Structure formats: C-alpha cells, structure tokens
KEMARTI-871791 format. One record per residue (C-alpha): y, z, x; residue number from 1. Coordinates in nm, 2 decimals. Layout:
// KEMARTI-871791
R | Y | Z | X | NUM
...
//
This chain:
// KEMARTI-871791
R | 1.21 | 1.90 | -2.71 | 1
R | 0.96 | 1.68 | -2.59 | 2
R | 1.00 | 1.44 | -2.29 | 3
R | 0.84 | 1.10 | -2.38 | 4
R | 0.66 | 0.94 | -2.08 | 5
R | 0.56 | 0.60 | -1.95 | 6
R | 0.35 | 0.56 | -1.69 | 7
R | 0.26 | 0.22 | -1.45 | 8
R | 0.02 | 0.32 | -1.13 | 9
R | -0.16 | 0.13 | -0.87 | 10
R | -0.48 | 0.19 | -0.65 | 11
R | -0.51 | 0.03 | -0.31 | 12
R | -0.66 | 0.09 | 0.02 | 13
R | -0.44 | 0.13 | 0.35 | 14
R | -0.49 | 0.28 | 0.68 | 15
R | -0.48 | 0.64 | 0.71 | 16
R | -0.18 | 0.76 | 0.89 | 17
R | -0.39 | 1.02 | 1.07 | 18
R | -0.71 | 0.86 | 1.21 | 19
R | -0.66 | 0.52 | 1.13 | 20
R | -0.96 | 0.47 | 0.90 | 21
R | -0.93 | 0.28 | 0.56 | 22
R | -0.81 | 0.54 | 0.27 | 23
R | -0.77 | 0.49 | -0.10 | 24
R | -0.39 | 0.56 | -0.21 | 25
R | -0.26 | 0.58 | -0.53 | 26
R | 0.11 | 0.47 | -0.64 | 27
R | 0.26 | 0.59 | -0.95 | 28
R | 0.61 | 0.50 | -1.13 | 29
R | 0.69 | 0.72 | -1.42 | 30
R | 0.98 | 0.72 | -1.67 | 31
R | 1.01 | 1.08 | -1.79 | 32
R | 1.28 | 1.12 | -2.06 | 33
R | 1.56 | 0.95 | -1.92 | 34
R | 1.45 | 0.98 | -1.54 | 35
R | 1.26 | 0.72 | -1.35 | 36
R | 1.03 | 0.92 | -1.06 | 37
R | 0.76 | 0.77 | -0.82 | 38
R | 0.48 | 0.93 | -0.58 | 39
R | 0.23 | 0.81 | -0.36 | 40
R | -0.11 | 0.98 | -0.26 | 41
R | -0.37 | 0.99 | -0.04 | 42
R | -0.65 | 1.19 | 0.11 | 43
R | -0.87 | 1.05 | 0.36 | 44
R | -1.20 | 1.05 | 0.33 | 45
R | -1.27 | 1.04 | 0.68 | 46
R | -1.08 | 1.32 | 0.83 | 47
R | -0.94 | 1.49 | 0.53 | 48
R | -0.55 | 1.42 | 0.62 | 49
R | -0.36 | 1.41 | 0.27 | 50
R | 0.00 | 1.30 | 0.21 | 51
R | 0.21 | 1.30 | -0.10 | 52
R | 0.56 | 1.13 | -0.08 | 53
R | 0.81 | 1.12 | -0.38 | 54
R | 1.18 | 1.09 | -0.46 | 55
R | 1.44 | 0.89 | -0.43 | 56
R | 1.45 | 0.51 | -0.49 | 57
R | 1.14 | 0.34 | -0.54 | 58
R | 1.02 | 0.19 | -0.19 | 59
R | 1.01 | -0.21 | -0.23 | 60
R | 0.66 | -0.20 | -0.08 | 61
R | 0.53 | -0.01 | -0.39 | 62
R | 0.72 | -0.19 | -0.64 | 63
R | 0.60 | -0.52 | -0.50 | 64
R | 0.24 | -0.38 | -0.56 | 65
R | 0.32 | -0.27 | -0.92 | 66
R | 0.48 | -0.60 | -1.01 | 67
R | 0.19 | -0.78 | -0.84 | 68
R | -0.06 | -0.56 | -1.04 | 69
R | 0.09 | -0.54 | -1.42 | 70
R | 0.34 | -0.82 | -1.42 | 71
R | 0.69 | -0.81 | -1.50 | 72
R | 0.86 | -0.66 | -1.78 | 73
R | 1.13 | -0.86 | -1.93 | 74
R | 1.44 | -0.65 | -2.14 | 75
R | 1.50 | -0.85 | -2.44 | 76
R | 1.78 | -0.77 | -2.67 | 77
R | 1.82 | -0.86 | -3.03 | 78
R | 2.15 | -1.01 | -3.19 | 79
R | 2.39 | -0.91 | -3.28 | 80
R | 2.46 | -0.79 | -2.91 | 81
R | 2.79 | -0.66 | -2.80 | 82
R | 2.85 | -0.79 | -2.45 | 83
R | 3.07 | -0.53 | -2.36 | 84
R | 2.83 | -0.23 | -2.46 | 85
R | 2.54 | -0.42 | -2.24 | 86
R | 2.76 | -0.45 | -1.96 | 87
R | 2.85 | -0.10 | -1.96 | 88
R | 2.49 | -0.01 | -1.95 | 89
R | 2.41 | -0.23 | -1.69 | 90
R | 2.69 | -0.12 | -1.42 | 91
R | 2.62 | 0.23 | -1.51 | 92
R | 2.22 | 0.18 | -1.43 | 93
R | 2.23 | -0.08 | -1.19 | 94
R | 2.53 | 0.05 | -1.01 | 95
R | 2.67 | -0.32 | -0.98 | 96
R | 3.02 | -0.45 | -0.99 | 97
R | 3.19 | -0.68 | -1.30 | 98
R | 3.10 | -0.99 | -1.08 | 99
R | 2.74 | -0.87 | -1.06 | 100
R | 2.73 | -0.76 | -1.41 | 101
R | 2.79 | -1.10 | -1.56 | 102
R | 2.52 | -1.26 | -1.35 | 103
R | 2.29 | -0.99 | -1.48 | 104
R | 2.44 | -1.03 | -1.87 | 105
R | 2.34 | -1.39 | -1.86 | 106
R | 2.01 | -1.30 | -1.78 | 107
R | 1.94 | -1.03 | -2.01 | 108
R | 2.06 | -1.26 | -2.31 | 109
R | 1.84 | -1.51 | -2.18 | 110
R | 1.56 | -1.28 | -2.17 | 111
R | 1.50 | -1.34 | -1.79 | 112
R | 1.60 | -1.02 | -1.65 | 113
R | 1.29 | -0.84 | -1.56 | 114
R | 1.14 | -0.55 | -1.34 | 115
R | 0.87 | -0.29 | -1.38 | 116
R | 0.79 | -0.19 | -1.72 | 117
R | 0.93 | 0.19 | -1.66 | 118
R | 1.28 | 0.02 | -1.51 | 119
R | 1.29 | -0.22 | -1.81 | 120
R | 1.24 | 0.06 | -2.07 | 121
R | 1.50 | 0.26 | -1.92 | 122
R | 1.75 | 0.01 | -1.96 | 123
R | 1.60 | -0.05 | -2.34 | 124
R | 1.64 | 0.31 | -2.45 | 125
R | 1.98 | 0.33 | -2.26 | 126
R | 2.10 | 0.02 | -2.46 | 127
R | 1.97 | 0.17 | -2.80 | 128
R | 2.17 | 0.49 | -2.75 | 129
//
C-alpha cells in the first residue's frame, strides 16, 4: 500500500558547528502515512562539516521556524461531530489527560486549534478514520 506524504520545509542560515562560518540549513517536517517525521541538515561551504539530525519530538526551534514561514494550519471539524470521539483521538495523539482535552476540544470546535500543517493533517486523518 502506498503511503501519502505531506511535507513542510524551511531553509535558513545558521552558524556552522565545525568552523563558525555561516551555513545554509534545511529543516523538514513530514507526515508519512500516519507518522510524523522531521530532520535538519547542513553542509558548510567553508569547511565541509556536514550534519544531519532527525528523530524524536520536533524541536521547538524548528517548529517555530516552520510556523513562522508557513503560518499556522487550523484543525476544523464539520458537523455533526461526536465530542467523545474527538476527545479520544486528541487524548491518544496529544498525550493529554481528561482536564486538558476539554480545553483543546473547545479550541477544535471553535476552529482555533492550530499547529504545523503535518501536525494538523495527522489529527484530521485520525479523526476521519
């Protein structure tokens, strides 16, 4: 079965960890099938130092850069909605408790819950399942 892929990417300049020169970096967050992935990579033109980092939770710095470049995607649900089903998905995907999920549910129902496009698409896919 073919996996669908949704990608947000960003290019930015930052200091080379090898020599201190300015280098271009590329950061990516992707939704591959039902899984969020990310990576950051750079090769310094001055010294050749190369670095690629990936895995785990999306670093806040990269997330902030992606949101700044692409804007926030909003999760919207169309009526009729079953609050219990939405809350189940939110709790499972966001790892939040019952108290926290109620506040997030209110944001979702009001069309105010937002994040990166891959993050919101993952939640939307889970809600459609």
